[in-house]
LOVOZA-987219 format. One record per residue: z, x, y of N, C-alpha, C, O, CB in turn; residue in three letters. Coordinates in steps of 0.001 Angstrom, whole numbers, plus 524288, in hexadecimal, padded with zeros to 5 digits. Last residue first. Glycine has a CB too. Layout:
<nodes>
ZXYZXYZXYZXYZXYALA;...
</nodes>
This chain:
<nodes>
E6CCD6D28E3366CE69DD6D40E331C0E64436D22733238E611E6D30332EAFE6C716D1D232CC1UNK;E73F26D7C6340BEE706C6D3AB33F09E6D036D5A133A8EE6AA76D9CF33ADEE6D056D1C43439DUNK;E811F6DB123403BE7BC26DCEE34049E78456D8A733E44E79926D62133A63E7B206E1F233D04UNK;E8A876D3BC34754E87EB6D4D534268E828B6D72E3436DE7FC26D588346FBE87746CFD933F18UNK;E8E656D125350EFE90966D5CA34E83E8E5A6D6E434921E900C6DA943468DE965F6D54434E24UNK;E8A2E6C7D8354B2E88366CCC8356C7E8A2C6D1A03540DE87ED6D5D3354B5E898C6CD2935C4CUNK;E85FF6BD6B34E32E8A8E6C0C334E48E88FD6C64834FF2E86AA6C92034CD7E8D3C6C0D4348E3UNK;E7D316B7CB34CD0E805C6B67D35165E851E6BA03351FFE87F46B9A2355DCE821C6B0E035115UNK;E79786BAFC34343E767A6BC70347E8E79946BB8034CF0E78AF6BE20350DEE715C6B96034813UNK;E7FC86B5D133C49E80CD6BB5933D3DE7E086BD3334230E80026C095344FAE7F0E6BEA233888UNK;E7AAA6AC0B33C62E80016AC9433E56E81286B23A33FC0E83446B350343EEE83F46AA9F33A48UNK;E70FD6AEAD33840E71346AC1F33D56E76A76AC8033FADE773B6AD3334466E6F8F6A66933CDFUNK;E73976B2A132E67E71756B62A33259E71B36B3D4337D0E72866B6A733B9DE6BD96B78E33105UNK;E76D76A96A3296AE7A7E6ADBE32A2AE78956B15E32E76E7BA26B300331CDE7B3B6B0CC3250FUNK;E6D616A3AF3299FE72176A1B032C24E75F26A60D32D40E78186A65D3318BE74A769D86328C2UNK;E66A16AA0D323AEE65666A8E632929E6A4D6A71C32C0CE6B486A8D233070E61166A4AD3298BUNK;E6B876A984319F7E6B116AE8F31CA3E6A106ADBB32273E6C5C6B061325BEE66A46B1E031A32UNK;E6A1269EEF317C7E6F5C6A10D31846E6F4F6A63731B38E72A36A72D31E8FE71D86A1C9312E1UNK;E5F5B69E55316CCE61E169B7531B04E676469D8931BF3E692869DDB32069E620C69594319C3UNK;E5E446A48930DC0E5BCB6A61A312ADE5E506A36C31752E5F4E6A5E531B53E55F96A4E031291UNK;E639469ECF30616E65A46A3DD307BAE63586A58F30CF2E661A6A7C231037E64876A7FC30396UNK;E6618693A93025FE6266695793065AE647469A86308BEE66CB69A7A30CF2E618B6913B30AA8UNK;E6CA668E8D2FB98E6985692D22F980E658E694FE2FD54E6204697DA2FBC6E66C66910D2F4BAUNK;E73716878E2FF5BE6E3C6858A2FE27E6AAC689C02FBDFE6639688AA2FA66E6BC2683403030BUNK;E7BC868DE030178E7C73689F52FD62E7733687BC2FBADE7687686362F72BE8007685912FF45UNK;E778D6936F309E3E789069622304F5E79206924C3007BE7733693452FC2FE7D756997C30562UNK;E770768B8931177E724568E3F30FD1E730D690F530A93E6F9F690CC30736E70996923B313F5UNK;E81A3688C13126AE7DC6684E3310BCE78D86878130EACE76B8685ED30AA8E7C66681393153FUNK;E868069257315CBE87F868FC2310E0E83C268C0F30EE8E826968C2930A4AE8D0968CC431194UNK;E860069C3031BC2E81B06986E31B18E8250695543160EE7F11695A731285E7C6269B4631B19UNK;E8FC269FFE323A0E8EE969ECF31E1BE8AA569AAE31D88E8B936961C31EB4E940A69CED31B82UNK;E91F96A14B32DF7E8F486A59832B51E8DEC6A45F325ADE8B306A76D3232AE92986AA6C32B7FUNK;E97456982933100E92546999033378E8F3F69DCA3309CE8A7169DDA330D1E935769B51338E3UNK;EA0E1697C232A71E9C876941432A44E97596962532C3FE936E695E932978E9DE468F7232D47UNK;EA8C969F54332BBEA87069BB632E55EA37E6986C32EBCEA2226968A332F3EAD4C6982B32E1DUNK;EACD76AB6E33683EA8966A7A933717EA81A6A4643322CEA71E6A67332DF1EA3636AA7433845UNK;EB6446B14A33D55EB5696AEFD3382EEB1676AAA2338AFEB27E6A69633B0BEBA9D6ACE5335CEUNK;EB5B26BCFE34484EB4846B7693445DEB3DE6B5B933EB2EB1446B85B33BA0EAF856B62334795UNK;EBF326C5F7349E6EBA996C4BC346D2EB9ED6BED2346DAEBD316BBFC348F4EBB116C6E73411EUNK;EC6286C6DD35207EC52B6CB7134EC1EC0276CAC234BA8EBD366CE7B34AE0EC9C46CC6A34B0AUNK;EC3D66C1D635EBBEC44C6C0E63591FEC3216C5E73561EEBF8F6C8D23577CEC0956BC7A35762UNK;EC24A6C3213696DEC6616C61A366DCEC71C6C52236117ECAA56C75E35EB9ECB3D6C51336970UNK;EB9E46BF0D36E3BEBEF26BCC936FADEC3796BF7636CDFEC8026BE3036DD7EBEFF6B6F736E76UNK;EB1CD6C3CC36940EB3076C5AD36E7BEB8476C3953705FEBAD46C5F9373ACEAEBA6C41E37249UNK;EB1D76BD9336050EB3106C32035FDCEB48C6C5643652BEB8266C88D36589EAE676C61E35D8CUNK;EAEBE6B402364AEEB3D86B47E36229EB5786BA3B361B3EBA006BB8D3629CEB3BE6B1EC35CB9UNK;EA4B76B68F36812EA8A46B4F136BEEEAE236B567369A9EB1C56B6FE36C62EA79D6AF4836DC0UNK;E9F7A6B87B35EB2EA05D6BCD436248EA4856BB7A36656EA78B6BEE0367E5E9B446BE5636501UNK;E9EE56AE5135A68EA21F6B259357F6EA35D6B6C535BBEEA7CE6B89935BF8E9F656B48435326UNK;E983C6A6CF35DB8E9D3C6A7373607FEA0926ABC035E8BEA4A86ACE5360CFEA0446A22735FF4UNK;E8FE66A69935703E8EE76A8B135C3AE93E36A93D35F79E93D76ABD436386E8B0F6A53935F12UNK;E94416A16634E28E935A6A70A34E1DE927F6A97335382E942D6ADD93547CE8EBE6A83634AC6UNK;E9E8B698C03500EE98F669986350E9E97EF69F6435135E9A816A21B3543BE9710696AC35600UNK;EA7F7696C334643EA6A26994B34B2DEA0BB699F334B8BE9E3669B87347C3EA96A69EA234BACUNK;EAEAB6907D33F72EA90E68F9A34042EA776691B134598EA5D068EBD34903EA7AF689B133FCCUNK;EB7D369AE733D32EB6406957133CFAEB0666950233DA9EAD82698B233C95EB9176923934127UNK;EC0116A3B134466EBCE66A23D33FE2EBBE669C6A33FDFEBEC8699643423FEBF8F6A3E433ACBUNK;EC4B36AF1934AAEEC2E06A9AF34B2DEBF726A85A34684EBC426AB8C344DDEBFD56A8D935061UNK;ECDEB6B75B34820EC8D86B641345CDEC7906B0783469CEC9386AD3A34377EC8CB6B7B333FE2UNK;ED5E16C0E134EA8ED3E46BB9034E13ECE9D6BB6234B5BECB486BEC234C26ED37B6B8FD35359UNK;EE1ED6C76134FB6EDC786C7B734E1EEDA866C24034CC0EDD2F6BF5334A03EDBCB6CB8234967UNK;EEA696C8A6359F5EE90F6C53F3558EEE33E6C5B535469EE0006C48D357C4EEA8D6BF7C356B8UNK;EEBFD6CE3A362D1EECEA6D10235DE3EEB946CDAB35921EEB996CF9F354BDEF2976D2BF35D90UNK;EEACD6C7D436B7DEE6666CB2A369ECEE72A6CE0E364C8EE36A6D01E36299EE55E6CF0E36E17UNK;EEE926BD7836F67EF0716C03236AB7EEC186C3C336899EE9FA6C2C836465EF2396BC2F3666FUNK;EE9966BA043787EEEF4B6B9F437833EF1866BD15373A7EF5DD6BF1F373FFEF1276B472377CEUNK;EDEBF6BBE0376DEEE1366BCE637BF2EE71B6BD9237B61EE95D6C13E37D83EE0066B87137FC9UNK;EDCF76B89E36CD4EDC096BE1536E1BEDE826BF913734BEE02D6C40537405ED6396BF3136E40UNK;EDF446ADF336DF1EE26B6B13C36A84EE1B66B70136BC9EE5826B9F436BCEEE1066B037364D1UNK;ED7596AAC3374D5EDCDC6AA2C37644EE0586ADAF372FCEE3F76B01D37502EDE916A47E375A9UNK;ECE346ACD636F1AECF2B6AF963740CED4E86AF5B37594ED71D6B33937765ECBD26AD423786BUNK;ECFA26A5CD366BCECF096AB65365BEED0456AE8B36AAFED30F6B27436A73EC9716AC9D363D3UNK;ECF9069C5B36C0EED43E69DFC36935ED41B6A3D436830ED8136A67D368BCED4BD69AFA36408UNK;EC54869C3C36FCAEC9A269C2837380ECEA769E05370EDED1AC6A0EB3734AECA64696A6375BCUNK;EBFD569BE136666EBF2C6A067369D1EC3A46A0B536DBCEC5946A4F536EE2EB9E56A02436CB0UNK;EC2F369209362ABEC404696C335FAFEC3B269B9C3630BEC6F869F1A36292EC0456973835B2EUNK;EBF4E68B1336A7AEC4E068B8636955EC62F6908B36674ECA1B6930F367A5EC6AC686E536629UNK;EB40F68DB236A44EB74368D9136EFDEBCF368E8A36DACEBF3D6925B36F7EEB6AB68854371CEUNK;EAFA868E6D3605AEAD66691853648EEB0B4691A03697DEB03B6954136C9CEA81F68F7C365D5UNK;EBA9468F0035712EB5E568CB835955EB40868FE735DEFEB68E693BF35F58EB6E26871C35AFDUNK;EC0DC6924F34BD7EBF946944735105EBA6C691FF352E8EB657692F83508FEBF5269A41350FEUNK;EC6E768FCE34304EC3BE68BD23459AEC25368D6534B29EC28E68A3534EC1EC6A1686A2345A6UNK;ED10A6996B344B9ECE4469584341A2ECB59691AD34512ECD036906E34968ED2096929C33E21UNK;ED1F56A5C934648ED1F06A149349C7ECE9269D1734746EC9C869D39347AFECFE06A2C234F5DUNK;ED9E56AD9433EABED4E96AAD133ECAED5706A61F3427AED8F26A2E5341D9ED33B6A90933927UNK;EE01E6B952340FAEE0766B3A834186EDB026B164341F5ED7E36B31234534EE3CB6B22034652UNK;EE4466C3AD338AEEE0726C19533C5DEE10A6BBAB33C75EE2506B9473387CEDABA6C33533AD8UNK;EECEA6C5D3332E7EE9D06CA3C334C8EE5F86C88A33902EE4976CB9633C77EE6E06CCC733041UNK;EF9076BFA0334B1EF3716BF08333ABEF07A6C3A9335F2EF16C6C53A33A65EF15E6B9D6335FAUNK;F03CA6C016336FFF015F6C448333FFEFBAA6C3A4332ADEF98E6C6D632FC4F04336C4EE32F33UNK;F08A66B9BB33DE0F0A4C6B95233869F07976BD4C334EAF08F76BDD033056F093E6B3DE33663UNK;F03676BB7634719F08C36BD71346AAF0ABD6BD543410BF0E1A6C07033F96F0C676BA4434A21UNK;EF9FE6B64134480EFA036BBD5345CDEFF736BE213450BF000C6C241342A4EF8286BCB434B78UNK;EFD706AC0934331EFB046AED033ED2EFB196B4B433FB9EFC266B7BC33C24EF5616ACEF33E02UNK;F014F6A9CE34D6FF04B16A99B348CBF026B6ACD534461F05286B0073420EF057B6A3F2346FCUNK;EF82F6AA9E35371EFC836AE3A3545EF00366AE5334FA8F02076B27E34E17EFF856ACAB3595FUNK;EF24C6A24B34F47EF04F6A7A234F03EF4AE6AB9C34FBAEF4E06AF8734CF2EEC186A87B35323UNK;EF884699B8351E2EF79969B0334C61EF5CF6A0AC34BD5EF7956A37D3485CEF3806974A349FBUNK;EF7D769A4B35CECEFCE169ABD35A3EEFC4B69C323548BEFF2E69F7B3528BEFFDA695B135AABUNK;EED446989435EC9EEF8569DA236028EF4B369E6E35D51EF5D66A2BC35B80EF04E69E0D3661CUNK;EE70F691FD353E4EE9C36921D358E8EEBD36979E359E7EEC1869ADC3565DEEE4868E123590AUNK;EE2EE692CA34A4EEDFF668F9634DFCEE28068F6A35362EE06A68D0835700EDF6568A1234BDEUNK;EE12169C3934012EE446699E63443FEE0B1696C4347CBEDC0B697E734840EE74469E2B34769UNK;EE1A66A27733370EDF2969F2033748EE2FA69CE733B3BEE77D69BD2339F5EDC6169AC73349BUNK;EE38E6AFD63300FEE5806AA7A33028EE3086A76033498EE2656A958338EEEEB726AA6F330B0UNK;EE3116B9E6326F8EE0936B7B232B97EE1BC6B1DA32B9BEE0FE6AF35327A8EDA826B8CD32BA7UNK;EE9566C498321DAEE96D6BEE7321E7EE7416BD0932728EE9506BE6732B48EEF196BCC4320F6UNK;EE6C56CFA2319B3EE6DC6CD2F31EDEEE6626C74031E81EE3736C52A31B4FEE2766CF5C3223FUNK;EEF4C6D31930F9BEEA136D10F310C1EEA476CE6031616EEDB16CB19316ECEE8296CD2B30C60UNK;EF7F56D6B730A49EF6236D98630EF1EF0796D82431025EED4D6DB7E31180EF6B36DF7A30E30UNK;EFC1A6D080302E0EF7916D3993014BEF5736D6FA305B8EF19C6D9C830505EF34B6D0092FF4FUNK;F03FD6CBC030899F05516CEBA303E3F00E26D26430250F01CC6D6CE300A4F06966CB032FF5EUNK;EFE156C68D31040F019C6CACC311BCF02F96CE3830D15F031C6D30130D85F06956C89C31427UNK;EF8F06BF1430A24EF5E36C2EF30D13EF94B6C7A030E7FEF79F6CC1C30E04EF38D6C07431210UNK;F016C6B942306AAEFE326BC15302DAEFAF96C05330589EFA5B6C4A030377EFA906B8452FFEBUNK;F04FB6B54D31056F08636B88330D0FF05456BBB430920F06586C05330857F0C556B51630A35UNK;EFC846AF53313C2EFE456B3CE316E0F019B6B77C313A4F01256BC3F3141EF01566B1F631BABUNK;EFCC06A7AA30C0BEF8376AB2930C68EF9B46B00D30F75EF8536B46630DF0EF3826A85B30F0DUNK;F062E6A2E230E35F056A6A54530912F00B26A8E9308FCF00AC6ACCC30628F04C66A10E304EFUNK;F04EE69F5F318ECF08DB6A3413176CF079C6A5E63123DF07F06AAAE311DDF0E2C6A0B83171BUNK;EFA5069E773207CEFC5E69C7131B8DEFFF66A09E31946EFE376A4E0317E0EF7D469AFC3179DUNK;EF49569ACF32C3CEF85E69E51329CCEFAA169BBC324F0EFC9E6975D32531EFCC769FC932DAEUNK;EE76269661329A2EEC396965032CA7EF005699FA329DFEEED769C01325ACEEE8B6909232D30UNK;EDEEE699133239AEDDF1695D93283BEE2B86955D32BC1EE234694153305CEDC296907432696UNK;EDEC96A6BA31FECEE0956A15F31F22EDF9469E3F3241DEDF656A0793285FEE67E6A13B31DA2UNK;ED9E56B1DA3195EED9DC6AE8D31E05EDB8B6A90D31C8EED9F86A6F631886ED4646AE7D32098UNK;EDB886BF243158AEDC2E6B99831459EDC1A6B69431979EDE016B87C31D75EE15D6B88E31142UNK;ED31D6CA62313A9ED7036C7523167EED73E6C1C931455ED3A96BFFC311ACED5C86C73831C62UNK;ECD246CF3230C50ECF486D27A3107BED3486CF8F313C8ED67D6D1FD3166AECAE86D47C313F3UNK;ECDF76CCB72FE75ECCE66CB29303DEECF856CEE0307BEED3816D1503069CECEC66C58A304D5UNK;ECE376CE962F376ECD436D2D72F71EECC2A6D14F2FCBBEC9AB6D44A2FF8FEC8EA6D5E22F53FUNK;ED1986C8132EBE6ECBF46C9142EC09ECA866CD2E2F011EC61B6CF132F01FEC9006C4112ED2DUNK;EDBF56C6F62EE2DEDAA26C9E32E973ED4DC6CB452E949ED3586CF222E6DBEDC1A6C6C32E49BUNK;EDAE06C0702F6A9EDCA06C5D22F794EDB6F6C9372F2DCEDA116CDCA2F36BEE2856C5FA2F8D0UNK;ED8006B7422F1CDED4136BA092F4F1ED5D06BF912F63EED28A6C3092F6DEED2F46B70D2F9FCUNK;EE1656B4EC2EC4BEDC5E6B53E2E992ED8766B86D2ECBCED5E36BBE62EAA1EDA2E6AFBF2E884UNK;EE92D6B4742F3FBEE96F6B8762EFF3EE43A6B9312ED28EE2CB6BD932EBCCEEDA16B71B2EC07UNK;EE5FF6ABB12F9DDEE6656B0DF2FC3FEE6406B5262F81FEE37D6B90A2F8BDEEB676B14F2FF76UNK;EE6EC6A3882F2C0EE1C36A4EB2F4D9EE1D96AA6F2F707EDE3D6AD7C2F627EE0106A1042F920UNK;EF1F46A40B2F1A5EEE806A4E42ED29EE8FE6A66C2EEF6EE6B36AA242ECF3EEE4369FEE2E9BBUNK;EF5B76A1682FB6AEF6A56A6AF2F979EF3046A7F42F4EAEF1386AC612F45FEFC5B6A7502F7CDUNK;EEC68699EA302F0EF09669A6C2FF0FEF11E6A0212FD70EED7F6A33E2FE02EEF7E696ED2FA36UNK;EE43869A0B309DBEE8B4696C330B2FEED1C696F630727EF1236946F307E1EE6EE6913930BD3UNK;ED99069F5630FC5EDD7B6A07130BC1EE28669D9930D39EE4CF69E9F31153EDE716A67C30B2CUNK;ED09869F54315D2ED2D069A5A31405ED69E69B1D30F86ED6DD697EF30BEDECE79696A631259UNK;ECA306AB6231189ECBF96A78431540ECE096A293312B5ECD526A1BA30E07EC7AA6A62C318DCUNK;ECA586B8B430F7EECAA26B3A730CD6ECD026AFB631098ED14A6B0883129EECDE86B403307ADUNK;EC13F6C2F73132AEC62F6C02B3134DEC5E46BB2731032EC1B26B98C30E7AEC7C06BF02318E0UNK;EBBB26CED131397EBB656C9EF310A3EC0D16C76E31090EC47A6C97E30E39EB9576CAE830AF0UNK;EB3FE6D7DC3196BEB8F46D51531A1AEB8616CFD33176AEB4F76CCBB318CDEBA6F6D46C32012UNK;EADF46E27E312A9EADCB6DD28314A3EB3586DB1A31569EB6E96DC6B31278EAAB56D995310DEUNK;EAF5E6EBCB30DA5EB0326EBCB31346EAFE66E653315A5EB16A6E59131A25EAC3C6EF4B315DFUNK;EACA26EAB730363EB2316EAA930491EB3376EA7A30A74EB7886E92130C14EB4CF6EF6D30233UNK;EA31D6E3692FE66EA3F76E6F7302CDEA9B06E6A130473EAB5F6E2B3306A7EA0426E59F3077DUNK;EA3276DE812F4ACE9E316E00E2F719E9F006E4322FB44E9C096E7F72FBA9E9B796DB512F979UNK;EAD816DC482F301EAAF86DFF62EF71EA5CE6E1E52F1BEEA4426E65D2F0E0EAA086DD642EA11UNK;EAF4A6D4DD2FA88EB1E86D9E12FB17EAF876DE002F783EAF846E2A32F8C9EB7B36D94E2F9F5UNK;EA9166CCB92F643EA7F56CEEF2FB64EAA656D4582FC07EA7D36D7F92FDDCEA9EE6CB4B2FFACUNK;EAE486CACF2ECB3EA8D76CC902ECC0EA76C6CF1E2F1F2EA4DD6D3302F20BEA52D6C7F92EBACUNK;EB8346C73A2F011EB7C86CBF92ECD1EB23D6CE322ED00EB18D6D2F02ED6AEB9566CAC42E715UNK;EB5246BE112F541EB7CE6C2462F810EB72A6C7692F516EB5C06CB6A2F758EBDB06C0F92F8D2UNK;EB11A6B8932ECC7EADA86B9E62F132EB00A6BE5D2F45AEAD4E6C1FD2F5EFEACBB6B50B2F4C2UNK;EBA186B7432E6EFEB5D66BA552E4C2EB20A6BBFB2E907EAFFC6C0542E8E6EB2FC6B73D2E087UNK;EBFF76B0D52ED7FEC1EF6B60D2EC47EBDAA6B9882EA0CEBD916BE382EB1BEC6766B5B32E872UNK;EB9B96A7A22EDABEBA906AAB42F26DEBC536B0412F133EBA6C6B3FB2F392EBE966A8092F5E8UNK;EB5DA6A03B2E6B3EB5AF6A5C22E53CEB66C6A9532E9F7EB4116AD812EA45EB0826A7022E28BUNK;EB2CF697392F0AFEB315698592EB12EB28069E2D2EA03EAF0E6A0BC2EC2FEAED96954D2E81EUNK;EBAA16974D2FBF8EB581698952F9D1EB610699A42F3F7EB97769CAA2F26AEB31369D642FCABUNK;EC49B696722FF99EC27B691E72FCDDEBD18692F12FA8DEBB2A68FCA2F77AEC23368D4B3008AUNK;EC6C869F3F30553EC91C69EE030029EC70B69A542FCF9EC79E69A432F833ECEE069E6E300A5UNK;EBBC36A47830BDCEBFA86A04B30B74EC1B269FF9305DBEBEB26A0613021FEBD4D69AF730D2BUNK;EB9F96B11330F9DEB8A46AD5C30B84EBD0C6A95930B0FEC1866AABC309FEEB7B36B03330632UNK;EB4B86B7B0319B9EB9846B50331824EB8056B0B83145AEB5206AD22315BAEBC8C6B2C031CF6UNK;EAF5C6C43231CC3EAEEF6BEFC31A74EB45E6BCCD31953EB80C6BFAA31827EABA06BF2631562UNK;EA7E36CD8D3236DEAD0D6CB483227EEAC726C59D320C0EA9686C2A4322FEEB0836CBA132779UNK;E9E126D10E325D0EA1896D4AE32306EA6E86D26D321D6EAA286D51331F7DEA22F6D99332626UNK;E90956CE99326BFE95D86CC6B3271DE99826CF9A323A4E98456D0BA31F22E95E66C68832582UNK;E863A6D1F7325AFE8A0F6D56A3281DE8F7B6D334328D7E92BE6D5B332B58E88216D70732D28UNK;E7F2E6CC6A32017E7EC36CC26325C5E82FE6CF3D32897E83496CF1F32D64E7EF86C6913277EUNK;E82546CDA5315F6E7D4E6CFF031773E7C8D6CFFA31D5CE79A16D33131F6AE78D86CCF5314E0UNK;E8B446C78731619E8BC06CD2F31587E86C46CFE831741E86F76D404319BEE8D076CEA030FDDUNK;E86836BDAC31698E89A96BF9031AF2E8A706C57631AB8E8A486C81631EBFE8EEC6BCD531AFCUNK;E81976BCE330CD2E7E896BC8A311A3E81836BEE43163EE7F496C1C031967E7D1E6B6D6312CCUNK;E8A4F6BD9E30623E86236C183305CEE82D56C19030AC6E816F6C5B930CBCE82A86C0723010BUNK;E8FC86B4963091AE92166B9B9309F9E8DF26BE02309CEE8E0F6C19F30CF9E96536BACE305EBUNK;E89166ACBD30588E8A266AD4B30B1BE8C526B2B330C59E8AD26B5183103DE8DFA6A91430CEBUNK;E89B36AE222FAADE84B76AEEF2FD5FE858D6AFC330332E83076B31A3058FE81106AA462FC78UNK;E946E6ABB52F923E92556B0CB2F79CE8D376B1F32FA66E8C726B64C2FC4DE91876B1042F1B5UNK;E94D76A1492FCAFE97E96A55C2FF3AE95B46AABD2FE0DE952A6ADFA30191E9D9B6A5102FD80UNK;E8E9369C482F55CE8D0069C602FADAE8FDB6A0A82FDCFE8D8D6A3593010FE8E07697132FD6BUNK;E94B569DDD2EC54E8F6869FF32EC95E8D8B6A05B2F237E8B356A4472F3B9E8BAB69C872E96CUNK;E9E0C6988D2EEF9E9E2C69E1D2EDD5E98C26A0912EE5BE98376A4D02F08AEA05169F092E85CUNK;E9C8668FD62F9FBE9C93690F52F465E9C86696D72F396E9B1E699C72F720E97DC68E5C2F19BUNK;EA54768FFA3050CEA01769043302AEEA0B5690F62FCC7EA4DA692792FADDE9CD0694D530519UNK;EADEF68E4230C45EAD8C68BC330724EA7F268B943050EEA6196876F30378EAFB8686473076EUNK;EAC7A69A0231383EAFA66957931223EAE7F6936E30CB8EAE1F69670308FDEAED26913331607UNK;EAD6B6A62631899EAAAD6A34A3147FEAE2E69ED7312ACEB26269FC731088EA92B6A6F730FD6UNK;EABE96ABD132489EAF966A8B632170EAC856A54E31DA4EA96B6A1FF31F3EEB3246A54A32505UNK;EA95F6B820328BBEA6D56B36D326C3EAA8A6B09E32319EAC206B2B931F14EA1A56B4C0323F6UNK;EAD736BE38333C0EAF1F6BCFA32E72EAC686B7ED32CDAEAD196B3E532F62EB53C6BC7632E0EUNK;EA9D36C83533C72EA8AE6C30033A70EAAA16C27D334D7EA99D6C5DD33192EA2C86C1DB33AB9UNK;EAE3C6D23433E63EAD896CE643429CEAC846C8D6340C1EAE346C51F3434BEA9226D01034602UNK;EB0056DB903392EEAC2F6D7E033707EAA8A6D3DF33B15EA6006D24B33B3EEAE686D51933238UNK;EB7A66E00133F9CEB2D56E2DA33E9CEAE8A6DF3C33C99EAA006DFBE33E19EB3D06E73A33AB3UNK;EBF666D87F33EF9EBD096D9B034412EB7D96DC7D3435CEB4196DB753462FEC0C06DD0C3476AUNK;EC1DE6D99733480EBF616D4C23363FEBCE76D57433BA8EB8C76D33D33CC0EC3626D0473365CUNK;EC6886E37C334BDEC1DC6E29A33184EBEF76DDB033332EBA296DD9D3334DEC35A6E23332BBBUNK;ECEF56E19633B6AECB136E58733CD0EC6096E4B2339B5EC1C26E52933BDAECD3F6EB1033BD7UNK;ED4626DA643357AED2436D8CF33A90ECE066DCA333C41EC9F86DB0D33E4CED6A76D88733EC0UNK;ED7746E07532D29ED3C16DC3432C29ED1656DA4033140ECCDF6D89F33157ED6746D7B032942UNK;EDE826E7CE3321BED9856E97F32FCEED5A56E51132EDFED0F86E5CF32FB4EDA8B6EC3632ABAUNK;EE3B26E44533E7CEE3DF6E37B338D4EDE946E4FE33685EDA8A6E39E338BCEE54A6DDB033772UNK;EE50B6E51E3491CEE24E6E96134678EE2B26E8FC3408EEE2196ECE933DD8EE4746EE9534840UNK;EE2856DAFD35257EE56C6DCD434DCCEE24C6E10D34AEEEDD8A6E0A334A61EE6AF6D83B34A14UNK;EDF936DDF735F7FEDDF76DBA835A87EE1206DE1A3561BEE23F6E2C735630ED8036DC6E35999UNK;
</nodes>
């Protein structure tokens, strides 16, 4: 496994909660719930309103949290979130201008891939970690196993709408960590102001993750 410092931190966290296109208020409430349940790594999509401010707030709360910025597709986006203090940049595919800005700032670059060839390219081009995009219960797990068998030095983060009960299988297959989208964010409950329902939803997902202390 790659010994890059960001990979080591993500391995320790094991789970990265990916925050997509939620409203700023919903995102803030969701983050508070997740922090209370022991989640230690977050990825804030660049499309989230006030994404840079959310990153800054999270890092101010606890410098030990891993906070990345996802869906970064331009140099301008990269510079804004790096100024806010992100621990890494992530893109859905290799983007030269983002890679260049990340390299200049010595900020780890995580890049999405859907094939073995893409994963090998990103690794050889300098990606700190390869995200296995749209990882499903069968195809995603098979890809993870194949890459770990043939290219064990490539650090992997399967991500997408992964079923929480499948997370342990991905970790056993050699994934450094898992990027969980959607399942951990009780967006509808929070938007409706039903905090109790939101807490129940978060706890139900966390309950399926054996590496978290149960609250």
